[in-house]
C-alpha positions as CSV (number, residue, x, y, z in Angstrom):
1,X,-54.7,-36.9,-120.0
2,X,-58.6,-36.2,-120.3
3,X,-58.5,-36.3,-116.4
4,X,-55.5,-33.6,-115.8
5,X,-57.1,-31.1,-118.9
6,X,-60.8,-30.9,-117.1
7,X,-59.0,-30.5,-113.4
8,X,-56.9,-27.7,-115.2
9,X,-60.4,-26.4,-117.2
10,X,-62.2,-26.5,-114.1
11,X,-59.1,-24.4,-112.1
12,X,-58.9,-21.8,-115.2
13,X,-63.0,-21.0,-115.0
14,X,-62.4,-17.9,-113.2
15,X,-59.4,-16.4,-115.1
16,X,-59.8,-14.4,-118.1
17,X,-56.5,-14.1,-119.4
18,X,-56.6,-13.9,-123.4
19,X,-56.1,-12.2,-126.8
20,X,-58.8,-9.9,-128.0
21,X,-58.9,-9.3,-131.6
22,X,-60.5,-5.6,-132.6
23,X,-62.4,-6.1,-136.5
24,X,-64.8,-3.2,-137.4
25,X,-67.8,-5.0,-136.8
26,X,-66.5,-5.0,-132.6
27,X,-67.3,-1.8,-132.1
28,X,-70.1,0.8,-132.0
29,X,-70.0,4.0,-132.9
30,X,-66.5,3.8,-133.0
31,X,-65.9,2.6,-129.2
32,X,-64.4,-1.0,-128.5
33,X,-66.7,-3.3,-126.6
34,X,-65.2,-6.3,-124.7
35,X,-68.3,-8.0,-124.8
36,X,-68.7,-7.7,-129.1
37,X,-64.5,-8.4,-129.5
38,X,-63.6,-12.5,-130.3
39,X,-61.5,-13.5,-128.1
40,X,-59.5,-16.4,-127.3
41,X,-58.8,-17.1,-123.7
42,X,-56.2,-19.5,-122.0
43,X,-59.3,-21.4,-120.8
44,X,-60.3,-22.1,-124.6
45,X,-56.9,-23.5,-125.1
46,X,-57.2,-26.1,-122.7
47,X,-60.9,-26.7,-123.8
48,X,-59.6,-27.9,-127.4
49,X,-57.8,-30.2,-126.0
50,X,-60.2,-31.8,-123.6
51,X,-62.6,-31.6,-127.0
52,X,-59.6,-33.6,-128.8
53,X,-58.8,-36.0,-126.3
54,X,-62.6,-36.8,-125.8
55,X,-63.1,-37.3,-129.7
56,X,-64.3,-41.1,-128.9
57,X,-67.1,-39.3,-126.7
58,X,-68.8,-37.1,-129.6
59,X,-68.5,-40.1,-131.7
60,X,-70.0,-42.3,-128.7
61,X,-73.1,-39.6,-128.0
62,X,-73.6,-38.7,-131.7
63,X,-77.4,-39.9,-131.5
64,X,-78.1,-37.1,-128.7
65,X,-76.4,-34.6,-130.9
66,X,-77.5,-35.1,-134.1
67,X,-81.2,-35.8,-133.8
68,X,-84.7,-33.5,-134.9
69,X,-84.8,-31.3,-131.8
70,X,-81.1,-30.2,-132.6
71,X,-81.9,-29.5,-136.2
72,X,-84.8,-27.2,-135.0
73,X,-82.3,-25.4,-132.7
74,X,-79.8,-25.0,-135.8
75,X,-82.5,-23.9,-137.9
76,X,-83.4,-21.0,-135.2
77,X,-79.8,-20.0,-134.9
78,X,-79.4,-19.8,-138.8
79,X,-82.6,-17.7,-138.8
80,X,-81.6,-15.7,-135.7
81,X,-77.9,-14.6,-137.3
82,X,-79.5,-13.3,-140.8
83,X,-82.1,-11.0,-138.9
84,X,-78.9,-9.7,-136.6
85,X,-77.7,-6.5,-137.6
86,X,-74.2,-7.3,-136.9
87,X,-74.2,-10.9,-137.9
88,X,-70.5,-11.4,-137.2
89,X,-71.3,-10.7,-133.6
90,X,-74.0,-13.4,-133.9
91,X,-72.3,-16.3,-135.2
92,X,-69.4,-15.2,-132.8
93,X,-71.8,-15.8,-129.3
94,X,-73.7,-18.7,-130.9
95,X,-70.4,-20.6,-131.5
96,X,-69.5,-19.3,-127.5
97,X,-73.1,-21.1,-126.7
98,X,-72.2,-24.3,-128.5
99,X,-68.7,-24.1,-126.7
100,X,-70.7,-24.1,-123.4
101,X,-73.3,-26.4,-124.3
102,X,-70.7,-29.0,-124.9
103,X,-68.9,-28.6,-121.9
104,X,-72.3,-29.2,-119.5
105,X,-72.9,-32.0,-121.8
106,X,-69.3,-33.4,-120.9
107,X,-70.1,-32.5,-117.1
108,X,-73.3,-33.7,-117.2
109,X,-71.9,-37.9,-118.8
110,X,-68.9,-36.8,-116.0
111,X,-70.7,-35.5,-112.8
112,X,-69.3,-37.8,-110.5
113,X,-65.5,-37.2,-111.3
114,X,-66.7,-33.0,-111.7
115,X,-67.6,-33.5,-108.4
116,X,-65.0,-35.0,-106.7
117,X,-62.7,-32.4,-108.4
118,X,-65.0,-29.3,-107.1
119,X,-63.8,-30.5,-104.0
120,X,-60.1,-29.5,-104.7
121,X,-61.1,-26.7,-106.9
122,X,-63.8,-24.6,-105.2
123,X,-61.2,-23.6,-102.3
124,X,-58.5,-22.6,-105.2
125,X,-61.3,-20.1,-106.9
126,X,-62.4,-18.9,-103.3
127,X,-59.4,-18.2,-101.7
128,X,-57.3,-17.1,-104.4
129,X,-59.9,-14.3,-105.7
130,X,-60.5,-13.2,-101.9
131,X,-56.7,-12.9,-101.4
132,X,-56.5,-10.9,-104.8
133,X,-59.8,-8.9,-103.5
134,X,-58.2,-7.9,-100.1
135,X,-54.9,-6.6,-102.1
136,X,-56.7,-4.4,-104.6
137,X,-59.0,-2.6,-101.8
138,X,-55.3,-2.3,-99.5
139,X,-53.3,-0.9,-102.8
140,X,-56.3,1.0,-104.0
141,X,-56.1,-0.4,-107.6
142,X,-54.6,-3.5,-109.2
143,X,-51.7,-5.5,-108.1
144,X,-50.4,-6.2,-111.7
145,X,-47.3,-8.7,-111.6
146,X,-48.5,-12.4,-111.5
147,X,-52.0,-11.5,-111.2
148,X,-51.9,-10.4,-114.7
149,X,-51.5,-14.1,-115.9
150,X,-54.7,-14.8,-114.7
151,X,-56.7,-12.1,-116.0
152,X,-56.5,-9.0,-113.6
153,X,-56.9,-6.0,-115.3
154,X,-55.2,-3.2,-115.0
155,X,-57.2,-0.2,-112.7
156,X,-56.6,2.3,-109.9
157,X,-59.4,4.8,-108.3
158,X,-59.1,7.2,-110.9
159,X,-59.6,5.3,-113.6
160,X,-62.8,5.7,-115.9
161,X,-65.8,4.2,-115.0
162,X,-64.1,2.0,-112.4
163,X,-66.6,1.1,-109.6
164,X,-66.0,2.7,-106.5
165,X,-67.6,2.7,-102.7
166,X,-66.8,4.8,-99.9
167,X,-66.4,3.6,-96.0
168,X,-66.9,6.3,-93.8
169,X,-66.6,9.2,-96.2
170,X,-63.3,7.4,-97.4
171,X,-63.9,6.7,-101.1
172,X,-62.3,3.4,-102.1
173,X,-62.3,1.0,-105.1
174,X,-63.9,-2.2,-104.9
175,X,-62.3,-5.3,-105.2
176,X,-62.7,-6.7,-109.0
177,X,-60.7,-9.8,-108.6
178,X,-59.5,-11.5,-112.1
179,X,-63.1,-10.3,-113.1
180,X,-64.3,-7.6,-115.5
181,X,-66.9,-6.3,-112.4
182,X,-66.9,-6.3,-108.8
183,X,-71.0,-7.6,-109.1
184,X,-69.8,-10.5,-111.4
185,X,-67.1,-11.4,-109.0
186,X,-69.4,-11.2,-106.0
187,X,-72.0,-13.9,-107.6
188,X,-69.6,-16.2,-108.6
189,X,-68.3,-16.1,-104.8
190,X,-71.4,-16.5,-103.5
191,X,-72.4,-19.4,-106.0
192,X,-69.1,-21.3,-104.9
193,X,-69.8,-20.6,-101.3
194,X,-72.6,-22.8,-101.6
195,X,-71.5,-25.4,-103.9
196,X,-68.7,-25.8,-101.3
197,X,-71.3,-26.6,-98.6
198,X,-72.9,-28.4,-101.0
199,X,-70.2,-30.9,-101.5
200,X,-67.8,-30.7,-98.7
201,X,-70.1,-30.5,-95.3
202,X,-68.4,-29.4,-92.4
203,X,-68.3,-32.5,-89.7
204,X,-69.2,-29.8,-87.2
205,X,-69.5,-26.4,-88.1
206,X,-70.4,-24.9,-84.5
207,X,-67.6,-26.7,-82.5
208,X,-70.1,-27.6,-79.9
209,X,-69.0,-31.6,-79.5
210,X,-65.6,-32.2,-80.4
211,X,-63.7,-28.6,-80.8
212,X,-62.0,-27.2,-83.6
213,X,-59.8,-29.7,-85.3
214,X,-58.5,-29.6,-88.4
215,X,-61.7,-30.5,-91.1
216,X,-63.6,-27.5,-89.3
217,X,-60.5,-25.2,-89.5
218,X,-60.5,-26.2,-93.2
219,X,-64.0,-25.5,-93.8
220,X,-64.2,-22.7,-92.0
221,X,-61.4,-21.3,-93.9
222,X,-62.6,-21.4,-97.0
223,X,-66.2,-20.0,-96.1
224,X,-64.5,-17.0,-94.5
225,X,-62.6,-16.2,-97.6
226,X,-65.4,-16.4,-99.2
227,X,-67.2,-14.2,-97.0
228,X,-64.6,-11.4,-96.7
229,X,-64.3,-11.8,-100.8
230,X,-68.4,-11.1,-101.1
231,X,-68.0,-7.8,-98.4
232,X,-65.3,-6.1,-100.6
233,X,-67.0,-6.6,-103.7
234,X,-69.4,-4.0,-102.6
235,X,-72.1,-5.6,-104.2
236,X,-75.2,-5.0,-102.0
237,X,-77.3,-7.9,-104.4
238,X,-75.4,-10.0,-103.3
239,X,-74.6,-9.0,-99.7
240,X,-78.1,-9.3,-99.0
241,X,-78.4,-12.7,-100.8
242,X,-75.5,-14.0,-98.7
243,X,-77.1,-13.0,-95.5
244,X,-81.1,-14.6,-96.3
245,X,-78.5,-17.8,-97.7
246,X,-76.5,-18.2,-94.1
247,X,-79.5,-18.0,-92.5
248,X,-81.3,-20.8,-94.9
249,X,-78.4,-23.1,-94.7
250,X,-77.8,-22.6,-91.3
251,X,-81.1,-22.7,-89.3
252,X,-81.8,-26.5,-89.6
253,X,-78.5,-26.9,-87.8
254,X,-78.7,-24.1,-84.8
255,X,-82.4,-25.7,-83.8
256,X,-80.4,-28.5,-82.9
257,X,-77.2,-27.1,-81.2
258,X,-76.9,-27.5,-77.6
259,X,-74.8,-24.4,-77.1
260,X,-77.6,-21.9,-78.6
261,X,-77.0,-18.8,-75.5
262,X,-73.2,-19.0,-76.0
263,X,-73.6,-19.1,-80.0
264,X,-76.5,-16.0,-79.4
265,X,-73.9,-14.2,-77.2
266,X,-70.8,-14.4,-79.4
267,X,-73.2,-12.5,-82.6
268,X,-74.3,-10.0,-80.2
269,X,-70.8,-9.4,-79.1
270,X,-69.5,-8.8,-82.5
271,X,-72.3,-6.9,-83.8
272,X,-71.3,-4.2,-80.9
273,X,-68.1,-4.6,-81.7
274,X,-68.7,-3.5,-85.3
275,X,-71.2,-0.7,-84.2
276,X,-68.4,0.5,-81.8
277,X,-66.3,0.7,-84.8
278,X,-68.3,3.5,-86.2
279,X,-67.5,6.4,-84.8
280,X,-70.0,8.7,-84.0
281,X,-68.7,11.5,-86.4
282,X,-70.2,9.2,-89.4
283,X,-73.8,8.4,-89.3
284,X,-74.3,4.9,-90.0
285,X,-76.5,5.9,-93.0
286,X,-73.2,7.3,-94.3
287,X,-71.0,4.8,-93.2
288,X,-71.2,3.0,-96.8
289,X,-71.7,4.9,-99.8
290,X,-70.5,6.2,-103.0
291,X,-71.9,3.3,-105.5
292,X,-73.4,4.8,-108.7
293,X,-76.1,7.8,-108.0
294,X,-77.8,7.4,-111.2
295,X,-77.8,3.5,-111.0
296,X,-81.4,2.8,-111.3
297,X,-82.1,5.6,-113.7
298,X,-79.6,3.9,-116.4
299,X,-80.7,0.7,-115.8
300,X,-84.6,1.7,-116.4
301,X,-83.6,3.2,-119.8
302,X,-81.8,0.2,-120.6
303,X,-85.1,-1.6,-119.6
304,X,-87.2,0.4,-121.9
305,X,-85.0,-0.1,-124.5
306,X,-85.0,-4.1,-124.2
307,X,-88.6,-3.8,-124.4
308,X,-88.7,-1.4,-127.6
309,X,-86.6,-4.2,-129.3
310,X,-88.6,-6.5,-128.3
311,X,-91.5,-5.0,-130.1
312,X,-89.7,-4.1,-133.0
313,X,-88.6,-8.5,-133.5
314,X,-90.7,-10.0,-131.1
315,X,-90.4,-13.8,-132.6
316,X,-86.4,-13.7,-133.7
317,X,-85.0,-10.9,-131.5
318,X,-82.4,-8.5,-132.8
319,X,-79.7,-11.2,-132.8
320,X,-77.7,-13.1,-130.6
321,X,-75.1,-10.7,-128.6
322,X,-76.5,-7.7,-130.9
323,X,-78.2,-5.4,-128.1
324,X,-75.6,-3.3,-127.9
325,X,-75.2,-2.7,-131.9
326,X,-79.2,-1.8,-131.7
327,X,-79.1,0.3,-128.6
328,X,-77.7,3.8,-129.8
329,X,-81.2,3.7,-132.0
330,X,-83.1,3.8,-128.8
331,X,-81.1,6.0,-126.1
332,X,-80.8,8.8,-128.5
333,X,-83.6,11.0,-125.9
334,X,-81.8,9.4,-122.9
335,X,-80.6,11.9,-120.2
336,X,-77.1,9.3,-119.8
337,X,-75.9,7.1,-122.4
338,X,-74.9,4.0,-120.7
339,X,-73.2,1.0,-122.8
340,X,-74.1,-1.6,-121.3
341,X,-76.5,-4.9,-121.8
342,X,-79.6,-4.6,-120.3
343,X,-79.3,-5.8,-116.6
344,X,-81.8,-8.3,-116.7
345,X,-81.2,-11.7,-118.4
346,X,-84.6,-12.5,-119.0
347,X,-85.2,-9.2,-121.1
348,X,-81.8,-9.8,-122.9
349,X,-82.7,-13.1,-124.0
350,X,-86.0,-11.8,-125.4
351,X,-84.7,-9.1,-126.9
352,X,-81.8,-11.0,-128.3
353,X,-83.4,-14.0,-129.7
354,X,-87.4,-13.3,-129.2
355,X,-90.3,-14.9,-128.2
356,X,-89.6,-18.1,-130.8
357,X,-86.2,-18.6,-129.5
358,X,-87.1,-19.2,-126.0
359,X,-89.8,-21.5,-126.9
360,X,-87.3,-23.1,-129.0
361,X,-84.8,-23.7,-126.3
362,X,-87.4,-24.1,-123.9
363,X,-89.3,-27.1,-125.3
364,X,-86.5,-28.7,-126.8
365,X,-83.6,-28.2,-125.1
366,X,-82.2,-29.3,-121.6
367,X,-83.8,-26.7,-119.7
368,X,-87.0,-28.3,-119.5
369,X,-85.6,-31.5,-117.2
370,X,-83.5,-29.1,-115.3
371,X,-86.6,-26.9,-114.3
372,X,-88.0,-30.4,-113.6
373,X,-85.0,-31.6,-111.3
374,X,-85.1,-28.3,-109.1
375,X,-88.2,-27.9,-108.6
376,X,-88.2,-31.8,-107.5
377,X,-85.1,-31.5,-105.7
378,X,-84.9,-31.9,-101.6
379,X,-81.7,-30.2,-101.4
380,X,-81.8,-26.7,-100.0
381,X,-78.5,-25.9,-102.0
382,X,-79.8,-26.9,-105.2
383,X,-82.8,-24.2,-104.7
384,X,-80.3,-21.4,-103.0
385,X,-78.1,-21.7,-106.3
386,X,-80.7,-21.3,-108.6
387,X,-82.8,-18.7,-106.6
388,X,-79.4,-16.6,-106.3
389,X,-78.7,-17.0,-110.6
390,X,-82.4,-16.0,-110.5
391,X,-82.4,-12.8,-108.6
392,X,-79.2,-11.9,-109.4
393,X,-79.8,-12.2,-113.2
394,X,-83.0,-10.0,-112.6
395,X,-80.7,-7.2,-111.6
396,X,-77.9,-7.7,-113.8
397,X,-76.5,-9.7,-117.0
398,X,-73.3,-11.4,-116.6
399,X,-74.8,-14.9,-116.2
400,X,-75.2,-14.6,-120.0
401,X,-72.5,-12.3,-121.1
402,X,-69.1,-12.6,-118.9
403,X,-67.2,-15.5,-119.6
404,X,-66.2,-16.6,-115.6
405,X,-70.2,-16.4,-115.1
406,X,-71.1,-18.5,-118.2
407,X,-68.4,-21.2,-117.6
408,X,-69.7,-21.8,-113.9
409,X,-73.8,-21.6,-115.4
410,X,-72.9,-24.3,-117.7
411,X,-71.1,-26.2,-114.9
412,X,-73.7,-26.3,-112.8
413,X,-76.1,-27.3,-115.3
414,X,-74.6,-30.1,-115.5
415,X,-74.1,-31.4,-112.0
416,X,-77.4,-30.0,-110.8
């Protein structure tokens, strides 16, 4: 039963089917904020079953759970809640953090089993999300129906606040999949692709020895689905990181390939074909566009607001998940008011838990050992995964605010 629940939980990580509960304290200036709403997701139901079925796991690891280090962390959490402007939101977020910490610890204790399951789960994540992304682009909005049960939100091109881009001066929605934002989906897909390469290496990715037999088709099928999904999200940061990741992973293999000339010729033909697809009436600089013109301005304003919060509460922060609660007090002079967490997880954490919080978790928690393991690791994929998370985390917030990405981050910290 425990194995079945674990496999089901892993399959549900990209979904967000859940019930939101809207309390007065879940709103800011009378506006409902998803980040602040207590939500019971389908994955929470499975997690509860996994927790109950592994009650013996808690008992056998009680010395690692109830120790001086964790008591220090608990003391800090209490202080952080007390200093928060909205304590209910802080309590809810700390419960979520505790849930993910337990899951990451459970994965760490069962990492071999989880790695074997990921070989089956990763293609499910990548292919289903990419197929949904293709459908959303083709329709110009959500597909609804069955996809609603996986957490797809209803939207179309004219929905207020929907992410858009343009291709050859034709406006299209960006693919959301079952996620809250295309950038969140893009980061999830790219990390999932690297995990796929890490745990399911292709027997012969270049077809230069034995030809395209089934295992190669299977491997490349998942890779290409993932690439298509990432392209349709319109996330320029992940596009850039995806190209770098491809060169990083394939360069060592390319050096030993026998048919370098054929491969280069194929790439040149593909690039020429793409170029010819762009009609001369559409300048290349206008072929892709339509992103938020004020994106950099709004991100800069959020960064300044976070810095001001740090100045106000440098030691203990303004309270976990309380950035948006305090944001109106720091944006009254802004030209554009944007209700979003600061798009930098470093500033987000520093503003919400303060310097003391970073010291407590950095010195007392599992991150110290994880950082050492990453630094000393000789595997390209390990460096690549955390490099992607770090870079995307410097320009966005979804690794610490959106459920699917947070579950994936807890999984990675457990298995790496």
